N, C-alpha and C positions, 0 to 999 in steps of 0.2 A: 395639357393634361386634363383628363376628365375630372369633374367635381364629384366627390363622394356624397352620399346622402347626409352625412354629418358635418361635411366641410362647408364652412361659410365662404362666400366668394372672396372675402378679403384675404383668406389664407392662401389664395392663388397668386399672390404677389411673388415675383421671382426672388432669387437669392439677392439680387440687387436691392430688394426691399428689406433684406435683413433677416431671412429665415435661417437661423443657426440651430442645430441640434446638438445637445450635449448627451453623450452616451457614456455611462459608467458600467464597465463590464468586468465581471469576475471570472477568471478561468485558470486552469492549472498552469503553474510556472514551468512549462517545458518548451523545448525548442520547436518552432514551427507554428505555435498557436497564434502568435501575433501576425505572422504572414497570412495564415488562413483567414483571420478576421479581416485584415486589410483587403484581401482578395474579394471577399464577399461584399464589403463596402463599395469597392470599385465597380463590381459587377452590377450593383444597384444604383449607380450614378452618384454616389456620395463624393463630395470634394472634401478631403481631409485637410483641415486647417491646422490642427495641433493635436498632439498626443501627450498626456501627462501621466505619471505614475502616482496613483492615490494611495496604494498600499502594496507591499511586496514582502514575501518571505521565501523560504526554500520551496514551498509547495504551492503557494497561491500568488497570483498577480491580479491587481485591480488597476485598470487604466481608464482614464477619461479621454474619450475621443470627441473632439470638436469638429463638426461637419457642417458644410453648406448644403442646403437642400433647396429644391424648387418650391416646395410648399408642404402642407400637412400630409397630403396623400403620399408623397414620396417618403416622408419621414416615417410614416406608419409602415410602409413597405420595407424600409431599411431595418426598423426594429424587429419586424417579423422574421426577416431573413437572418438576422444575427441570433435571434432566439432559437432558430432551427439548427444552429451549429452545435454539435455534440460537446458537452462539458462547458459551454459558455452560458453564464447567467447574466441577464440584464438587471443590474441593481437600480439603475435610474435612467430614464429617457425624458428629456425636457428641452423644449425650445428655449433658447437663451433669453428671448423676450419675456417668457414666463418667469425665468430665474430672476431677472431684474425687477420684476414686480412683486416678489415674495415679501409679504408684510408691509407693502406699500413702498413708494419711492421718495417720500419726503419725511422730514421730522422737524421738531422744534429744538433749537439749540440756544442755550443761554449766551448772552453777550457779556455777562459779568459772572465771574466765578464766585461761588459761595463756599469759603473755606474756614471762616471764623464766625463767632457770634456777632462781632462788630459788623461784618459784611452783611450778615443775615438781618441785622437791625436796620441797615440802610435800605436794603431792597424790599424788605417786608416789614412787619410790625416791629417797633413802633414808627420807624421813619416814614414808611409809605403813607401813613395817615396825613402827614403834613403835605405831601404831594397831592393827595386826593382833595384836601381842603383848598389847596391853591387852585386846582381846576374848578372846584365848586364855586369859588369866589370870582374866578376869571375863566369862563368856559373856553376861550380861545387858547388857553394854556395847554389844552389837550394835544394841540399840534406840536408842542415843544416837549412835553413830558411823557408821552406814550408812544407806542409803535404806530399810531394812526397815520402819520405822514408818510409811512413807508409800507402800508398794509393795503392789500387789495383782496376783495372777496370775489371768488370765481363761482358764479351762481348758475346752476343748470337744473333742468327738470328731466334731462335725459330723453327728450322727445325727438331730437334731430342730431344724433351723434355720428360724426364722420359720415361714412356712406352706409351706416348700419340702421339708421332710422330711430324709431321709438323703442329703445331698449331698456328704459327705466333708469332711476337714479343710482341704484347700486352698480349697474353695469357701466354707467357713465363715469364712475369714480376714477378708474385708471387714466382716462383721458384728462380729467380735471387735475389729477395729480401731475400728469405730464405738463399741463399748462403752468402749474405752480413752479415746476422745475425750470421752465423756459423763462418765466418772470425773474427767477433768482439768478439763473446763469447769464442772461443777456441784459437784465436791467437792474440787478441787485435789489429787487423788490420782494418782500415777503408776501406771498399770496396763499390763500387757503381755499381748498375746494369745498363748496357747500352745495351738495346735491339734494334737491328738495323732492319730497314725496307728495307732490301735488302738481296738477296741470292747470289749475284755476288761475288765470291771470291776476285776479284780485288778491288771491292768497299770496302769490309770488311777489306782487307789488308790496303787500303789507309786510311780508317777511323781510324784504330788502330794506324797507324803511325802518323796520325795527332793529336791524343789525347795523345800520349806517353809522351810529355813533362810534363803532369800533374800527371803522375802515376809512381810508382816504380815498378810495375809489371802488367801483363795482364793475366787474367784467361779466357781462351776460354771455353765456356760451351754450350752443347746441339746444336752443329753444326753437321749436318749430314755428313756421309762418302760418297764418298772419299774426298769431298771438305775440310774437317777438316784437312786432312794431308797436303795439299798444303798450306792452310792458316797458320798453325803452322810453317811449315818448312820455309816459306818465312819470317814470322815475326821474327823467331829465328835468321835468317841470317841477317836481315836488321835493327833490333833494338838492343840496348845495355842494355835492361832491361829484366828480366825473363818473358818468355811467356810459358804458361803451359796449355795444353788441358786436363782438369780434367777427362773427360769421358774416355780418353785413359790412362793417366799416373797415375791419382789418383787411379783409379780402379786397375791398374797394381801393384802399390806399396803395396796396402792393400792385394791383392791376394798373392803377394810374401811373405808378413809378415805372412799371414795365412799358406802358404805352408811351410815356415821355421819351424814353430811350429808344424804343422801336421807331418812333417818328423821326428821330435824328438819323437813323439808318436809312429809312425809305424816303426821307426828305419830303414829308407831307405835313400839312398844317391841320390842327384839330378841327378847325371850322370847315375844312373841305372833306372831311371823312364821312363815309357811309358805313355804319356799324350794325351788324346783325347780332342780337343777344338771344341766346337760347337758354331759357330758364328765367322766369320772372318771379322768382321767390325773393327771400331776404337778400341774398347776395346779388342777384341780378338787378334788383331795384337800387340797392346802394351803389353798385358799380356804375350804373347808368347815371345816377345823380352826380357822382363825383366827376365823371368824365364830361358831363354836360357843364358842370361848374368850371371845368378846365377849358371849355370852348367848343366841344363837339355839339353839333346841331341836329344831325340826322341819325337817329337810332330807331331801329325796328326790332321789337321784342316778340318772342314766341314762347308759348307754354304748351301744355299737352293738347290744348284745343286749337292751336294755330297762332296766327298773328294777333297781337294785342293792339287794338285801335279804339279811338274815342267812339263811344256809342255801343261797343260790344256788350251784350247782356249776360252771356253764358259764362259761368265759372269765373266770376270776378269777385274781388274783395276790395277793401278800401285802398290798400297799397297798389293794386293793379289799376284801379280807377285813376289814381294819381298818375301812375306810369302812362296810362293810355292818353291822358290829357296833356302830357308834357313831352311825349315822344311821337314817332311816326307821323311827321308833319303832313304827309300826303295821304294818310288814311289807308295805307297798303293793307290788303286783307288776303293776299295770296299765300303760297307755300314758302317754306324756308329756302328751298332750292331756287325758286324764282327770285326771292329777295337777295340771294347771294350774288346774283348777276351784277357785276360792277361794284360789289361791296369791297371796301378797303380792309375790313376787319371782321372776323368772326370771334365772338366772345361766348364761350360755352360754360354754363354753370348749371348743368342739368344731369345727364346720365351717360353711361358708357355706349360708345358706338353710334351716337345719334347724328353725327356729321358724315355723310357719304363722301368719300374722297373724290368721287366722280363729279361732285358739284364745285370743287375748288378751282379748277382751271377757268371757270367762268367769272371768278372774282377779278377785281382790278389788278393791274400790274403791281408787283411788290406787296402782295397781300400779307396781312398779319393774322395769325391764328393763335388764340389763347383758348386751349381746350382744358378746362380746369376740373372736370368731374374726377373724383378720386375714389378708389385707387385706379379705376380704368377710365381714361379720358374719352371725350366724344369722338376723337379720332387719334390713332397712334401716330406719333411724329413721322415714323418711316413711311406711313401711307401717303403723306402729303409733302414729303421731302422733294424739293425742286419745283413744287407747284406754289408754295407759299414762301415768302422771303424770311419772315420771322415766325418762329413757332415756340410757344410756351405751354407748359402743363403745370399741374400741381404736384408732380412727383419729383423726388430727389434723384432718381436714376436717369433723368433726361436733362438736357440743358434748359436754362431759363425757368427755374422753379418759382411759381407764384406761391410764396410761403408767408403766412401771416406773422411768423416770428420776426420777420424783417420790420414789422410795424409795432405791435402792441407793447413790447417791453420798453422800447425807447419812447414811445408816445406817452405811456403812463409815467415813465421816469421824468419826462419833461413837465407833464401836467402836475405831478406831485411836487416837484422841485419849485415850480412857480406858484403853487397854491391855487391852481385853477379850479373854478367852480363847475365848469363844463368843458367838454371837448367839442369845439366848434368845427364847422365845415372848413374854415380857413386853417385851423390847426391840422386837419387831415391833409389838406393840399400841401402845406409846407412840409409835412412828414413825408409825403410822396416825393416831393422835389428833393428832399434830403437823401432819401434812399437812392433815387436816380443819380444824383450828383456824386454819390460815393464812387461811381465809376467814371474816371476822366474820359472825355469825349474821344480821345485818340485811342483808347483801349476798347471802345465799344465794337462788338461784332454781332452778327446774326445769332450766334450761340452764347453771347455774353451781354445781356441787357439788364441783368439784375445781379447785385453782389451776393456773395455767400452769406448765409446767416452767421457764419463764424468769423466774418470780417468785423473786428471789434469797432471799426469806425462807424458802422451803421447805427447802432443804438445811440452812440455818443452824438452823432450828427442829428438824428431824429429828435433826441431829447433836447438838444440845444435849440433847434428850430421851433419845436413846439412850445418850449418855455418862453422863448422870445416873442412868439406870436401871442401867447396868453397874456403876457405883460403889456404888449403893444395895444391889445384890444381892451385892456382893463378888466379882463375876465378872471380876476384873481381876488382872493379874500385879503383883507387887511392883516398885516403882520402884527400880532398882539405884543405886549410887553415880553421881553426875554429876561427880566430881572426877577429872580426867585431866591429869596433869602429865608 
């Protein structure tokens, strides 16, 4: 379907991506009107999911039609066609996604009911003053007497949101609210979106340090590279609570989990692999680090300028210099097509359609392709079906979705439960193993290398593994006195 001038590419996701149109129509309550409307909807490709009566009397009928559409362009076409039907008035036309976002998706809810003056006196003045002084006299008590041990700040400046780019802090809010929902649903963690109206790394660092007393951890989200590296590194060094950039490390953990299970299927060892990484930004560097820590030795990375190798001068930054010095052991400086010859894996963290399917047959036998650009991957799975053994994307409408929600709720749950001061490389690796091991080996298939985000075992396994590793390494704060009288 062609893209209209006002339609953003992300709106071209198919119905499998969840585009549902709610139409509320008012029309005369006479025989034949419902059939006439349904016929027009069918002629314009609408898939009618449900029809409800919102209002009815002897003269007027108001009905809600829930429709599946291919995207925004088709939805506009449907609305225009229905408006053209004589005596039919469109009272409301709204994508279900927008309906779910009305007035925000999260709220604060009290854990204790306030029904009497006595209860009010306990939770607020005068009783709360005793609690405040207990924390003043013993600062560690904040971990027992406030929400801090179950609170995470989701910090973003809106500069690298999804596939949308630099859209600003206000436009980033729906994504951060969604992240808060995932924390609560999958990790039972209370998380707050904090979208900042600054792109200055020093200001972002200062703000995070200033709010740290209220939170048990900080999730950095959708901050563009290379600033995200400096911000995370500084905060990890200067704060004593976990700081985690999800675009880097959440993706890396789930990629490693997928790779662990994919290798069981293709029966290859990490140290024998040749991997081509397209996209040497935040995610590409983090994914490469974690799979190298797992044992992979031969990685060749590519950015917009081509191969990244030691000594390259053009379009480099501190993160790419590190990458160049620790990957590409033979100093390859050719094209991606050439590098893919004999490669065991392609890992894409770049943009749509950048992997030519004609290059795939030259890869090694039982090749693995993780094409993770979203919403449109580097190559569509059907284009390389039969040429690669295992294929994963970042989308939910294809098998093997690399989805960060498999990682961060359980990882933070474990870190908070253990009182971890940092999230270490070892904690990420045990998280990846826990995700992978959720699927028993005898159930693994080419189309099933990662569990569903709705598998309740995932977050529990990740939390337990991360907490155990934090305690094993001593990366935890001392538990203060729990005696409060």
